[in-house]
N, C-alpha and C positions, 0 to 999 in steps of 0.2 A: 417478410423481413425481416433482414439480416439485423442484429445490434451490436454494433462493433464497440468497443471499452481500450483506453490503451494506459500507460503507465508516467509517473511522474519522469523519469529519466527521456523522457523524451522532450519531456521541454529543460533539460540538463541542469534538472534541480540537485539531481545527487553524483556530479561528475564535482571534483576534486579540482581538476587543473584549470575551470575555466577563468577568463579575466573575466573582471566584471562582479557583482552581485548575482548570486544564484535566485531564479523566481521560488517566492517563495510556497506553502500549501496552497494557500487562498487564490493565488492569483492563476496556481494550475489549473485550480479543481471550475474556477470560472471561464479559463480557457478551453477546457475540456468540455465544458456546457455549451459555450458560444461555438464550438467546434461541431457539435453535432453527434461525440462519442455519449455512451450510456451507461458505461463507467470505468472503473477505477482500478490500479494496484496497491498498493497500501507504501510501496515503497519501502524505503531504509525506513527501520526502528524510529519514530521519532521526529520523521519530516512534519507528519500529517500526525494529531491529536493522538493520543494513546486513551484518552478517556474515553470508554465508548458511546456514552450519551452526547458529549459533544462533537465526535467523529461520526451518529447516524446524525444528528444536528447538518453539521455542514454539508455530509456527500445528499444529505434526502431534501435538505434546502437544493441543490442544485441537482435533485432528479436524478441521481447517478447512484449506481451500484456500486458496492466494493467486492469485485468480482476474487481477489487471490489474493497471494502476496507470496516476494523471495525470499526465502530464508536460507545463507550463505550456510553449509558445514562443510567442513573438510576432512569429508571421507574416506578417503588416505590414511588419517590420523588420527587413529581408533583416541589418544588421550583428551581431543575434542568433542566425542560425541556428545557427553554431558552437557556441556554448555550447549553442541548446538539444539541435542533433545529437548532443553530447557527453552531454549531461544523459538525454537519452531511452536511450542506450547503457549509460551506466551502467546507468538502471534496468533496462531488456531484459536485461543480463546476469545482475544480480541475481534477476528472476522464473526465466531460465534454471536459474538455478543451485540454486533451491528446490524448483521442480519438475519439472526434468526436461525444459521442455517447451522451445519456438522461440515467444518473444513475437512477436506480431505490432504491427507500425509503422506507426501512419497519422499 
């Protein structure tokens, strides 16, 4: 059996030029589950709850797994590296707290 996941951006949740209101995380997660997806990506920081307990509850209540996250870092600009490292570690800590795994950061 193949398990398939999706990401909030597929719902237009993280687009800034949409006409109208973007979907909130509850609707996105509900529709992911209803569509048959097994997991999700985190989306931009703050789109979903950043409290590990609450996020874990929201995902597990729907039978979803948090599989990963995208953390943008401007690697070309060395002055942004410390900020990028801090952001990546913040996201990795949330992933680990929610799923109990050791996130792999590239």
